[in-house]
PASEBA-1860 file (N, C-alpha, C; in nm, 3 decimals):
! residues 306
1> MRASVILC> 2.456/1.242/1.465/2.610/1.252/1.430/2.626/1.272/1.282 ~ 2.686/1.405/1.276/2.723/1.467/1.157/2.798/1.383/1.073 ~ 2.928/1.383/1.152/3.032/1.328/1.076/3.135/1.173/1.163 ~ 3.245/1.157/1.078/3.337/1.039/1.137/3.445/1.088/1.074 ~ 3.538/1.128/1.110/3.679/1.184/1.136/3.760/0.983/1.135 ~ 3.757/0.948/1.041/3.890/0.852/1.028/4.034/0.829/0.986 ~ 4.062/0.738/1.024/4.215/0.781/1.014/4.236/0.599/1.005 ~ 4.333/0.590/0.880/4.383/0.391/0.852/4.545/0.413/0.851
9> THNRANRL> 4.605/0.302/0.945/4.655/0.344/1.031/4.779/0.200/0.935 ~ 4.895/0.180/0.949/4.947/0.036/0.924/5.122/0.095/0.988 ~ 5.149/0.067/1.128/5.243/0.033/1.183/5.337/0.219/1.133 ~ 5.253/0.308/1.232/5.249/0.437/1.215/5.272/0.495/1.394 ~ 5.304/0.376/1.520/5.239/0.449/1.578/5.325/0.570/1.628 ~ 5.452/0.575/1.588/5.545/0.730/1.638/5.485/0.812/1.574 ~ 5.425/0.842/1.379/5.329/0.954/1.412/5.136/0.972/1.456 ~ 5.091/0.826/1.488/4.999/0.855/1.469/4.906/0.976/1.600
17> AAAVKSAI> 4.953/0.968/1.724/4.912/1.082/1.878/4.887/1.177/1.807 ~ 4.999/1.222/1.744/4.959/1.356/1.651/4.878/1.368/1.525 ~ 4.824/1.298/1.553/4.706/1.356/1.412/4.589/1.282/1.496 ~ 4.581/1.215/1.555/4.456/1.176/1.683/4.462/1.276/1.767 ~ 4.490/1.305/1.772/4.488/1.447/1.889/4.438/1.588/1.819 ~ 4.457/1.601/1.700/4.419/1.704/1.607/4.313/1.692/1.568 ~ 4.223/1.535/1.565/4.163/1.529/1.560/4.020/1.538/1.683 ~ 4.082/1.523/1.788/4.005/1.570/1.916/4.025/1.696/1.932
25> DQDENPDT> 4.084/1.709/1.877/4.115/1.895/1.887/4.038/1.964/1.852 ~ 3.982/1.978/1.734/3.863/2.011/1.631/3.768/2.104/1.700 ~ 3.788/2.243/1.715/3.662/2.353/1.711/3.510/2.320/1.667 ~ 3.474/2.187/1.693/3.318/2.136/1.700/3.308/2.054/1.774 ~ 3.185/2.081/1.821/3.094/2.020/1.903/3.087/1.852/1.903 ~ 3.183/1.773/2.027/3.275/1.691/2.032/3.127/1.595/2.025 ~ 2.990/1.643/1.992/2.857/1.548/2.061/2.826/1.544/1.916 ~ 2.903/1.612/1.786/2.848/1.581/1.646/2.931/1.525/1.552
33> FEILVIDN> 3.030/1.459/1.607/3.115/1.359/1.557/3.201/1.264/1.639 ~ 3.233/1.146/1.554/3.307/1.042/1.626/3.460/1.048/1.516 ~ 3.556/0.949/1.576/3.673/0.961/1.557/3.709/0.822/1.560 ~ 3.680/0.736/1.484/3.747/0.583/1.474/3.916/0.614/1.396 ~ 3.966/0.442/1.448/4.129/0.448/1.385/4.081/0.314/1.293 ~ 4.166/0.322/1.240/4.105/0.179/1.126/4.299/0.113/1.151 ~ 4.339/0.003/1.211/4.423/-0.008/1.277/4.409/-0.174/1.088 ~ 4.524/-0.131/1.040/4.495/-0.207/0.884/4.651/-0.296/0.920
41> ASTDATRS> 4.628/-0.421/1.020/4.729/-0.560/1.044/4.844/-0.467/1.039 ~ 4.834/-0.383/1.143/4.980/-0.330/1.230/5.049/-0.420/1.294 ~ 5.175/-0.458/1.326/5.213/-0.539/1.449/5.341/-0.399/1.529 ~ 5.278/-0.268/1.603/5.426/-0.208/1.614/5.254/-0.221/1.774 ~ 5.313/-0.067/1.842/5.210/-0.026/1.977/5.108/0.077/1.890 ~ 5.054/0.045/1.780/4.919/0.111/1.731/4.844/0.084/1.831 ~ 4.801/-0.001/1.816/4.673/-0.029/1.972/4.679/-0.003/2.072 ~ 4.798/0.011/2.177/4.784/0.111/2.274/4.783/0.192/2.248
49> IIESFGSR> 4.871/0.306/2.168/4.866/0.468/2.125/4.672/0.462/2.113 ~ 4.591/0.375/2.088/4.464/0.472/2.032/4.355/0.428/2.200 ~ 4.423/0.304/2.271/4.368/0.286/2.426/4.397/0.378/2.483 ~ 4.530/0.445/2.450/4.551/0.571/2.557/4.480/0.669/2.578 ~ 4.358/0.731/2.442/4.280/0.817/2.415/4.148/0.767/2.493 ~ 4.133/0.666/2.542/4.037/0.634/2.567/3.901/0.615/2.478 ~ 3.829/0.645/2.554/3.655/0.615/2.524/3.581/0.691/2.329 ~ 3.682/0.833/2.391/3.718/0.934/2.248/3.756/0.906/2.117
57> VRYVHEPR> 3.779/0.798/2.080/3.846/0.740/1.969/3.810/0.591/1.955 ~ 3.766/0.533/1.812/3.650/0.409/1.831/3.838/0.338/1.787 ~ 3.863/0.211/1.799/3.933/0.168/1.768/3.891/-0.001/1.652 ~ 3.920/0.012/1.560/3.867/-0.093/1.494/3.968/-0.178/1.364 ~ 3.986/-0.275/1.367/4.151/-0.408/1.335/4.045/-0.439/1.225 ~ 4.161/-0.415/1.062/4.107/-0.468/0.974/4.266/-0.528/0.955 ~ 4.252/-0.683/0.931/4.338/-0.791/0.924/4.413/-0.762/0.773 ~ 4.290/-0.686/0.678/4.351/-0.753/0.534/4.383/-0.638/0.513
65> LGLAHARN> 4.567/-0.672/0.464/4.667/-0.536/0.461/4.642/-0.488/0.316 ~ 4.627/-0.334/0.340/4.595/-0.277/0.196/4.484/-0.143/0.209 ~ 4.549/-0.052/0.197/4.479/0.146/0.241/4.300/0.103/0.181 ~ 4.327/0.049/0.087/4.107/0.026/0.051/4.067/-0.050/0.077 ~ 4.124/-0.126/0.180/4.077/-0.239/0.283/4.013/-0.144/0.369 ~ 4.152/-0.083/0.470/4.107/0.011/0.568/3.993/0.063/0.535 ~ 4.027/0.158/0.436/3.899/0.265/0.381/3.778/0.299/0.377 ~ 3.737/0.152/0.309/3.620/0.053/0.290/3.540/0.012/0.421
73> TGWRHARG> 3.649/-0.026/0.557/3.611/-0.055/0.654/3.570/0.009/0.761 ~ 3.648/0.188/0.722/3.598/0.314/0.786/3.435/0.354/0.766 ~ 3.429/0.353/0.645/3.301/0.412/0.594/3.225/0.283/0.632 ~ 3.261/0.180/0.669/3.168/0.111/0.683/3.117/0.110/0.852 ~ 3.204/0.144/0.899/3.175/0.111/1.044/3.104/0.240/1.087 ~ 3.131/0.391/1.052/3.077/0.453/1.044/2.937/0.566/1.116 ~ 2.967/0.647/1.173/2.817/0.651/1.213/2.752/0.787/1.122 ~ 2.888/0.867/1.097/2.798/0.983/1.025/2.815/1.030/0.895
81> EVVAYLDD> 2.686/1.114/0.883/2.665/1.127/0.730/2.770/1.193/0.690 ~ 2.884/1.203/0.716/3.007/1.208/0.649/3.128/1.147/0.703 ~ 3.189/1.108/0.598/3.297/1.043/0.641/3.435/1.115/0.614 ~ 3.513/1.131/0.685/3.581/1.282/0.685/3.731/1.177/0.679 ~ 3.807/1.164/0.592/3.923/1.066/0.624/4.061/1.174/0.613 ~ 4.192/1.101/0.709/4.280/1.186/0.712/4.405/1.130/0.762 ~ 4.513/1.171/0.718/4.619/1.052/0.736/4.688/1.040/0.870 ~ 4.699/0.920/0.877/4.792/0.898/1.004/4.908/0.981/1.042
89> DAVADAGW> 4.960/1.052/0.963/5.088/1.146/0.936/5.060/1.255/0.870 ~ 4.935/1.322/0.931/4.886/1.439/0.918/4.839/1.480/1.004 ~ 4.819/1.668/1.055/4.770/1.692/1.110/4.669/1.822/1.061 ~ 4.567/1.799/1.128/4.454/1.877/1.101/4.450/2.022/1.146 ~ 4.422/2.182/1.023/4.401/2.281/1.184/4.275/2.235/1.256 ~ 4.255/2.330/1.326/4.189/2.332/1.417/4.007/2.371/1.345 ~ 4.045/2.448/1.300/3.860/2.441/1.195/3.868/2.371/1.087 ~ 3.971/2.246/1.067/3.952/2.166/0.935/3.777/2.091/0.943
97> LRAILAAF> 3.696/2.055/1.052/3.645/1.989/1.061/3.494/2.056/1.010 ~ 3.505/2.215/1.088/3.397/2.271/1.069/3.386/2.370/0.910 ~ 3.522/2.378/0.854/3.476/2.382/0.742/3.406/2.261/0.611 ~ 3.451/2.162/0.682/3.410/2.056/0.583/3.267/2.005/0.564 ~ 3.201/2.053/0.732/3.058/2.067/0.721/3.011/2.150/0.702 ~ 3.067/2.281/0.691/3.003/2.404/0.591/3.006/2.379/0.465 ~ 3.187/2.308/0.390/3.143/2.282/0.258/2.961/2.201/0.239 ~ 3.017/2.093/0.286/2.879/1.982/0.259/2.726/2.086/0.297
105> DRPRSPGC> 2.724/2.232/0.367/2.604/2.248/0.368/2.587/2.372/0.290 ~ 2.664/2.403/0.191/2.637/2.448/0.069/2.527/2.506/0.029 ~ 2.464/2.520/-0.040/2.354/2.537/-0.131/2.341/2.402/-0.216 ~ 2.439/2.396/-0.305/2.466/2.298/-0.396/2.564/2.188/-0.323 ~ 2.552/2.109/-0.186/2.648/2.021/-0.182/2.720/1.979/-0.251 ~ 2.852/1.939/-0.169/2.866/1.848/-0.318/2.903/1.718/-0.244 ~ 2.979/1.637/-0.325/2.945/1.491/-0.353/3.108/1.434/-0.220 ~ 3.151/1.543/-0.251/3.313/1.508/-0.130/3.402/1.664/-0.139
113> AGGPVRPV> 3.463/1.623/-0.022/3.522/1.779/-0.042/3.669/1.753/0.007 ~ 3.763/1.855/0.002/3.906/1.824/0.065/3.987/1.984/0.060 ~ 4.079/2.019/0.043/4.176/2.081/0.052/4.315/2.051/0.086 ~ 4.399/2.213/0.120/4.530/2.199/0.067/4.598/2.103/0.180 ~ 4.699/2.066/0.106/4.806/1.937/0.257/4.918/2.004/0.185 ~ 4.964/2.039/0.291/5.110/2.100/0.342/5.164/2.069/0.396 ~ 5.324/2.113/0.366/5.454/1.986/0.350/5.473/2.036/0.537 ~ 5.562/1.910/0.617/5.634/1.948/0.708/5.731/1.888/0.666
121> WEAPRPPW> 5.832/1.925/0.586/5.997/1.866/0.553/6.051/1.818/0.727 ~ 6.108/1.740/0.682/6.194/1.610/0.797/6.292/1.679/0.744 ~ 6.342/1.702/0.615/6.491/1.754/0.593/6.453/1.827/0.462 ~ 6.601/1.908/0.458/6.576/2.013/0.327/6.558/1.941/0.227 ~ 6.451/2.029/0.147/6.400/1.971/0.033/6.550/1.972/-0.094 ~ 6.567/1.914/-0.187/6.668/1.854/-0.264/6.654/1.913/-0.376 ~ 6.788/1.979/-0.397/6.744/2.094/-0.536/6.668/2.039/-0.674 ~ 6.735/1.875/-0.724/6.650/1.847/-0.813/6.510/1.806/-0.792
129> LADELLTS> 6.455/1.818/-0.709/6.287/1.796/-0.617/6.212/1.934/-0.728 ~ 6.158/1.929/-0.829/6.087/2.005/-0.943/5.984/2.037/-0.888 ~ 5.902/2.131/-0.867/5.772/2.137/-0.876/5.639/2.044/-0.910 ~ 5.645/2.086/-1.021/5.557/1.933/-1.024/5.551/1.776/-0.993 ~ 5.708/1.772/-0.890/5.677/1.628/-0.827/5.627/1.669/-0.716 ~ 5.584/1.776/-0.703/5.564/1.790/-0.550/5.395/1.700/-0.461 ~ 5.336/1.712/-0.589/5.220/1.637/-0.595/5.281/1.464/-0.546 ~ 5.337/1.391/-0.604/5.427/1.258/-0.514/5.420/1.240/-0.409
137> LTILDWPG> 5.466/1.378/-0.320/5.483/1.388/-0.250/5.356/1.401/-0.100 ~ 5.243/1.421/-0.189/5.083/1.447/-0.124/5.125/1.617/-0.044 ~ 5.146/1.692/-0.192/5.167/1.790/-0.116/5.065/1.880/-0.260 ~ 4.987/1.938/-0.171/4.858/1.970/-0.302/4.767/2.111/-0.215 ~ 4.770/2.236/-0.295/4.723/2.399/-0.260/4.689/2.436/-0.389 ~ 4.616/2.420/-0.448/4.501/2.508/-0.557/4.504/2.631/-0.517 ~ 4.473/2.676/-0.613/4.486/2.847/-0.648/4.397/2.888/-0.672 ~ 4.313/2.933/-0.657/4.130/3.061/-0.671/4.037/3.029/-0.561
145> GPHAIADL> 4.121/3.012/-0.450/4.004/3.016/-0.297/3.879/2.885/-0.348 ~ 3.754/2.900/-0.262/3.730/2.785/-0.297/3.669/2.779/-0.410 ~ 3.651/2.594/-0.432/3.574/2.627/-0.596/3.548/2.490/-0.697 ~ 3.489/2.460/-0.738/3.458/2.297/-0.757/3.593/2.311/-0.881 ~ 3.567/2.187/-0.869/3.710/2.093/-0.954/3.685/2.039/-1.088 ~ 3.738/2.116/-1.184/3.612/2.143/-1.299/3.678/2.000/-1.378 ~ 3.847/1.938/-1.383/3.864/1.861/-1.473/3.975/1.773/-1.374 ~ 3.958/1.657/-1.350/4.084/1.600/-1.219/4.237/1.590/-1.335
153> RTEWLAGA> 4.229/1.591/-1.402/4.359/1.562/-1.494/4.442/1.696/-1.486 ~ 4.391/1.767/-1.410/4.485/1.933/-1.365/4.433/1.954/-1.187 ~ 4.319/1.923/-1.142/4.349/1.954/-1.010/4.216/1.766/-0.961 ~ 4.298/1.784/-0.834/4.188/1.646/-0.746/4.171/1.702/-0.637 ~ 4.102/1.604/-0.539/4.138/1.597/-0.393/4.258/1.511/-0.370 ~ 4.280/1.533/-0.224/4.369/1.446/-0.178/4.318/1.307/-0.067 ~ 4.366/1.194/-0.057/4.305/1.113/-0.007/4.370/1.160/0.147 ~ 4.467/1.193/0.223/4.507/1.271/0.282/4.444/1.339/0.346
161> NLAVRRAL> 4.357/1.392/0.291/4.249/1.524/0.320/4.161/1.535/0.242 ~ 4.006/1.429/0.303/3.901/1.387/0.164/3.776/1.371/0.262 ~ 3.678/1.392/0.246/3.539/1.391/0.293/3.411/1.382/0.217 ~ 3.375/1.230/0.217/3.292/1.188/0.141/3.149/1.127/0.215 ~ 3.023/1.165/0.096/2.909/1.191/0.225/2.921/0.996/0.195 ~ 2.855/0.909/0.327/2.887/0.774/0.358/2.775/0.725/0.212 ~ 2.615/0.831/0.229/2.573/0.735/0.173/2.617/0.728/-0.011 ~ 2.703/0.792/-0.035/2.731/0.798/-0.162/2.865/0.700/-0.190
169> LDTIGGFA> 2.913/0.638/-0.106/3.041/0.591/-0.094/2.960/0.425/-0.110 ~ 2.864/0.427/-0.004/2.771/0.311/-0.044/2.695/0.274/-0.155 ~ 2.655/0.356/-0.244/2.584/0.356/-0.373/2.775/0.294/-0.482 ~ 2.854/0.408/-0.468/2.967/0.311/-0.605/3.023/0.237/-0.523 ~ 2.973/0.193/-0.459/3.078/0.074/-0.366/3.205/0.108/-0.237 ~ 3.250/0.163/-0.177/3.426/0.245/-0.180/3.501/0.232/-0.294 ~ 3.592/0.232/-0.190/3.725/0.255/-0.314/3.759/0.138/-0.360 ~ 3.803/0.114/-0.468/3.831/-0.033/-0.554/3.950/-0.034/-0.487
177> QGLDRSGT> 3.923/-0.178/-0.521/4.023/-0.287/-0.501/4.136/-0.271/-0.598 ~ 4.268/-0.310/-0.576/4.402/-0.266/-0.654/4.424/-0.192/-0.666 ~ 4.394/-0.062/-0.607/4.464/0.064/-0.621/4.499/0.079/-0.456 ~ 4.574/0.170/-0.418/4.646/0.185/-0.338/4.761/0.074/-0.217 ~ 4.843/0.172/-0.157/4.911/0.134/-0.119/4.893/0.025/-0.044 ~ 4.964/-0.059/-0.078/4.949/-0.183/0.071/5.055/-0.291/0.111 ~ 5.158/-0.207/0.248/5.242/-0.255/0.270/5.323/-0.207/0.198 ~ 5.445/-0.207/0.141/5.518/-0.131/0.060/5.537/-0.115/-0.086
185> RLLSSGDV> 5.383/-0.173/-0.113/5.366/-0.152/-0.289/5.337/0.060/-0.316 ~ 5.371/0.084/-0.388/5.353/0.252/-0.398/5.292/0.253/-0.436 ~ 5.147/0.174/-0.527/4.996/0.275/-0.589/4.956/0.296/-0.525 ~ 4.884/0.393/-0.600/4.764/0.489/-0.558/4.684/0.542/-0.628 ~ 4.624/0.673/-0.590/4.525/0.722/-0.685/4.366/0.613/-0.681 ~ 4.322/0.544/-0.562/4.186/0.506/-0.561/4.128/0.650/-0.501 ~ 4.195/0.721/-0.449/4.060/0.870/-0.403/4.071/0.943/-0.527 ~ 4.160/0.940/-0.601/4.097/0.962/-0.760/4.002/0.908/-0.889
193> YMQKQIAA> 4.045/0.787/-0.847/3.928/0.675/-0.951/3.761/0.701/-0.890 ~ 3.780/0.682/-0.708/3.651/0.758/-0.637/3.584/0.847/-0.768 ~ 3.731/0.945/-0.706/3.644/1.121/-0.723/3.579/1.057/-0.870 ~ 3.616/1.037/-0.978/3.577/0.979/-1.150/3.441/0.950/-1.090 ~ 3.371/0.832/-1.037/3.306/0.785/-1.004/3.207/0.845/-0.968 ~ 3.247/0.977/-0.839/3.103/1.047/-0.820/3.096/1.152/-0.891 ~ 3.212/1.277/-0.964/3.190/1.302/-1.126/3.145/1.297/-1.203 ~ 3.075/1.165/-1.217/2.990/1.094/-1.284/2.896/1.056/-1.283
201> RGCILWYD> 2.791/1.108/-1.205/2.747/1.085/-1.096/2.660/1.222/-1.077 ~ 2.718/1.344/-1.151/2.684/1.428/-1.172/2.666/1.548/-1.001 ~ 2.796/1.465/-0.923/2.786/1.542/-0.822/2.923/1.629/-0.822 ~ 2.915/1.754/-0.769/3.006/1.862/-0.710/3.156/1.790/-0.615 ~ 3.247/1.812/-0.708/3.394/1.770/-0.598/3.446/1.958/-0.575 ~ 3.456/1.966/-0.453/3.445/2.119/-0.386/3.629/2.109/-0.298 ~ 3.689/2.206/-0.377/3.823/2.264/-0.275/3.790/2.406/-0.204 ~ 3.830/2.370/-0.092/3.803/2.486/-0.015/3.962/2.460/0.084
209> PAIAVTHA> 4.071/2.606/0.055/4.152/2.613/0.113/4.135/2.618/0.276 ~ 3.961/2.636/0.351/3.969/2.645/0.492/4.000/2.458/0.498 ~ 3.954/2.430/0.420/3.987/2.227/0.451/4.133/2.214/0.505 ~ 4.212/2.224/0.550/4.372/2.233/0.573/4.415/2.199/0.644 ~ 4.535/2.071/0.650/4.582/1.993/0.686/4.716/2.000/0.626 ~ 4.858/1.977/0.779/4.952/1.951/0.711/5.005/1.856/0.739 ~ 5.119/1.781/0.634/5.142/1.678/0.606/5.311/1.615/0.625 ~ 5.372/1.523/0.696/5.506/1.451/0.720/5.551/1.441/0.580
217> VPVNRLTR> 5.645/1.517/0.516/5.742/1.452/0.444/5.874/1.360/0.494 ~ 5.883/1.295/0.510/5.967/1.174/0.571/6.092/1.186/0.499 ~ 6.266/1.171/0.562/6.406/1.126/0.458/6.351/1.046/0.420 ~ 6.297/0.968/0.420/6.351/0.813/0.288/6.278/0.842/0.254 ~ 6.182/0.957/0.220/6.091/0.980/0.052/6.170/1.073/-0.010 ~ 6.273/1.177/0.005/6.324/1.248/-0.057/6.480/1.197/-0.123 ~ 6.492/1.100/-0.199/6.578/1.018/-0.221/6.533/1.017/-0.411 ~ 6.650/1.018/-0.486/6.595/0.966/-0.599/6.497/0.812/-0.654
225> AWFRERYW> 6.595/0.745/-0.588/6.514/0.648/-0.581/6.394/0.553/-0.565 ~ 6.313/0.684/-0.448/6.247/0.642/-0.401/6.127/0.736/-0.538 ~ 6.128/0.834/-0.587/6.090/0.919/-0.701/6.055/0.792/-0.817 ~ 6.156/0.734/-0.836/6.158/0.647/-0.932/6.054/0.594/-0.921 ~ 6.063/0.478/-0.805/6.007/0.361/-0.784/5.832/0.434/-0.758 ~ 5.843/0.577/-0.681/5.720/0.645/-0.685/5.637/0.671/-0.832 ~ 5.659/0.669/-0.966/5.636/0.746/-1.085/5.619/0.582/-1.133 ~ 5.722/0.504/-1.147/5.691/0.373/-1.151/5.538/0.280/-1.155
233> AQGLSDAM> 5.567/0.314/-1.013/5.389/0.262/-0.944/5.253/0.354/-0.976 ~ 5.310/0.453/-1.053/5.212/0.576/-1.049/5.180/0.557/-1.192 ~ 5.262/0.475/-1.303/5.205/0.447/-1.445/5.125/0.305/-1.387 ~ 5.182/0.213/-1.299/5.082/0.082/-1.248/4.954/0.095/-1.246 ~ 4.960/0.222/-1.205/4.804/0.241/-1.109/4.723/0.328/-1.183 ~ 4.812/0.407/-1.328/4.764/0.486/-1.434/4.646/0.304/-1.488 ~ 4.721/0.234/-1.462/4.692/0.096/-1.540/4.580/0.038/-1.511 ~ 4.585/0.043/-1.398/4.481/-0.032/-1.320/4.365/0.040/-1.314
241> MQILEEDL> 4.344/0.187/-1.304/4.247/0.270/-1.360/4.175/0.246/-1.466 ~ 4.212/0.233/-1.578/4.214/0.203/-1.713/4.126/0.054/-1.694 ~ 4.214/-0.048/-1.698/4.157/-0.145/-1.665/4.018/-0.200/-1.535 ~ 3.954/-0.087/-1.471/3.896/-0.059/-1.411/3.793/-0.002/-1.473 ~ 3.774/0.086/-1.552/3.730/0.186/-1.622/3.668/0.120/-1.754 ~ 3.767/0.087/-1.842/3.744/-0.064/-1.955/3.695/-0.179/-1.957 ~ 3.642/-0.211/-1.787/3.605/-0.332/-1.776/3.751/-0.441/-1.833 ~ 3.844/-0.418/-1.868/4.008/-0.503/-1.899/4.020/-0.627/-1.808
249> RGHPLRRA> 3.950/-0.642/-1.740/3.945/-0.789/-1.612/3.919/-0.887/-1.713 ~ 3.961/-1.033/-1.726/3.945/-1.111/-1.748/3.927/-1.125/-1.909 ~ 4.014/-1.019/-1.990/3.976/-1.027/-2.088/4.131/-0.977/-2.191 ~ 4.184/-1.104/-2.164/4.299/-1.127/-2.234/4.346/-1.050/-2.367 ~ 4.294/-1.070/-2.402/4.368/-0.996/-2.560/4.287/-0.859/-2.564 ~ 4.148/-0.787/-2.531/4.180/-0.668/-2.526/4.298/-0.600/-2.414 ~ 4.330/-0.616/-2.342/4.420/-0.622/-2.246/4.588/-0.558/-2.305 ~ 4.611/-0.671/-2.380/4.735/-0.706/-2.486/4.684/-0.583/-2.545
257> RAAVGEAA> 4.549/-0.550/-2.637/4.551/-0.430/-2.774/4.607/-0.288/-2.639 ~ 4.566/-0.287/-2.584/4.585/-0.164/-2.460/4.710/-0.144/-2.448 ~ 4.793/-0.186/-2.415/4.948/-0.249/-2.368/4.981/-0.252/-2.527 ~ 4.990/-0.229/-2.622/5.046/-0.230/-2.695/5.042/-0.077/-2.799 ~ 4.869/-0.027/-2.762/4.873/0.075/-2.813/4.946/0.213/-2.705 ~ 4.963/0.158/-2.602/5.033/0.229/-2.485/5.152/0.241/-2.487 ~ 5.198/0.160/-2.538/5.382/0.139/-2.542/5.443/0.209/-2.722 ~ 5.313/0.165/-2.814/5.323/0.256/-2.950/5.333/0.444/-2.920
265> RLLARPHD> 5.223/0.474/-2.798/5.238/0.591/-2.742/5.380/0.653/-2.705 ~ 5.436/0.559/-2.587/5.596/0.601/-2.570/5.649/0.576/-2.670 ~ 5.638/0.465/-2.758/5.765/0.501/-2.877/5.741/0.610/-2.931 ~ 5.651/0.704/-2.962/5.637/0.781/-3.033/5.700/0.955/-2.983 ~ 5.723/0.887/-2.845/5.755/1.029/-2.801/5.900/1.024/-2.780 ~ 5.986/1.039/-2.893/6.143/1.011/-2.861/6.223/1.064/-2.733 ~ 6.192/1.213/-2.703/6.264/1.266/-2.557/6.193/1.175/-2.413 ~ 6.062/1.110/-2.425/6.071/1.014/-2.338/6.116/0.909/-2.332
273> VKTLIHTG> 6.154/0.841/-2.496/6.318/0.708/-2.475/6.438/0.751/-2.433 ~ 6.501/0.838/-2.412/6.642/0.934/-2.460/6.566/0.963/-2.264 ~ 6.509/0.992/-2.251/6.544/1.055/-2.063/6.543/0.920/-1.964 ~ 6.432/0.783/-2.032/6.473/0.665/-1.962/6.563/0.592/-1.952 ~ 6.678/0.655/-2.064/6.795/0.575/-2.039/6.879/0.659/-2.001 ~ 6.886/0.784/-2.050/6.958/0.890/-1.966/6.889/1.043/-1.838 ~ 6.928/1.012/-1.723/6.876/1.031/-1.645/6.847/1.242/-1.627 ~ 6.990/1.242/-1.642/7.066/1.394/-1.623/7.060/1.400/-1.489
281> EGAAEFRD> 7.126/1.561/-1.458/7.155/1.584/-1.336/7.042/1.688/-1.294 ~ 6.988/1.739/-1.361/6.910/1.892/-1.359/6.771/1.879/-1.297 ~ 6.719/1.912/-1.230/6.546/1.905/-1.168/6.454/1.919/-1.306 ~ 6.509/1.947/-1.441/6.401/1.989/-1.524/6.440/1.827/-1.608 ~ 6.530/1.747/-1.641/6.567/1.630/-1.620/6.470/1.492/-1.540 ~ 6.505/1.529/-1.460/6.468/1.441/-1.349/6.332/1.468/-1.377 ~ 6.295/1.545/-1.351/6.097/1.551/-1.402/6.071/1.482/-1.475 ~ 6.119/1.500/-1.589/6.055/1.427/-1.741/6.123/1.299/-1.715
289> HCFARIRL> 6.226/1.228/-1.676/6.240/1.124/-1.631/6.154/1.054/-1.608 ~ 6.098/1.088/-1.443/6.000/1.058/-1.347/5.849/1.008/-1.432 ~ 5.841/1.149/-1.514/5.670/1.131/-1.611/5.721/1.040/-1.781 ~ 5.859/0.951/-1.779/5.814/0.916/-1.899/5.785/0.737/-1.782 ~ 5.926/0.705/-1.642/5.833/0.617/-1.628/5.738/0.557/-1.568 ~ 5.602/0.696/-1.565/5.436/0.682/-1.558/5.426/0.556/-1.657 ~ 5.457/0.645/-1.770/5.458/0.562/-1.922/5.482/0.458/-1.952 ~ 5.628/0.454/-1.912/5.653/0.289/-1.884/5.603/0.219/-1.822
297> GHVAGLAG> 5.563/0.255/-1.656/5.468/0.172/-1.562/5.330/0.149/-1.616 ~ 5.307/0.248/-1.685/5.108/0.216/-1.819/5.133/0.097/-1.873 ~ 5.236/0.110/-1.970/5.236/0.001/-2.061/5.277/-0.157/-1.951 ~ 5.334/-0.127/-1.833/5.348/-0.234/-1.752/5.264/-0.303/-1.722 ~ 5.225/-0.208/-1.635/5.077/-0.280/-1.583/4.980/-0.313/-1.667 ~ 4.931/-0.308/-1.792/4.829/-0.283/-1.884/4.927/-0.450/-1.922 ~ 5.034/-0.455/-1.965/5.069/-0.592/-2.012/5.043/-0.757/-1.882 ~ 5.049/-0.711/-1.762/5.038/-0.808/-1.650/5.106/-0.756/-1.490
305> AV> 5.195/-0.667/-1.511/5.239/-0.651/-1.371/5.161/-0.579/-1.251 ~ 4.984/-0.554/-1.279/4.909/-0.535/-1.212/4.807/-0.653/-1.186
END
């Protein structure tokens, strides 16, 4: 068993079938890979959708709500050497899995690999939505052809389209708790934090445009209110990553000092403070407002909001 394709889902029965079918329809020998769907405490028709695919898809129920729980349950139940994560509202290109396995067959085999996540807009893109905000919608398409990612501050692999060696996930303990979606909470960055751990072990993070998926951009995410909440939650996520990296849990004084330092950095940027008070109407103004909300959320997270 070379690969395990893993789809983690929570109450998305209306979208799940297309994602599963794209995994089944891969132009790869079906004997070389399995498909697992991790039902993360769904209350809709998820189970019946999966059972309609018969024995080709393995159903696993994870009652603890949270994407990190679901992702960890996935790799722990997997039998493949490589686990390939696909979002439940994404559709993989026919050659997606073949390109993933080719990446891991490279002479310098990577620790993880991924590729572009291209949008399927379910409503027109708003005029106030700047290019710099597109990654918050899990839209990702780095230039330059296949390459190793050198700096996770500028490029990264998206969890919607991410493959990792199962043994490596076992080594690092999987995806960290406290990050990523849980119900309606918009926390994120569990995929990025995992990539930081992998890179710290000297492993390659490989990006290949051939490892391609499309991903739905639903109407309810194309509002200013959603983006404000998403970027506030990104600040909370950044705070949680700092807490994990600097081992601040259980150290309230060190955490308070970190919060004060982050607040001082925010106050030292008058433009950020101004844009938090007055958003503005244009794309550039709203972009700056969203980025400032990351800094504000980071302070709040260190101060105890996560």
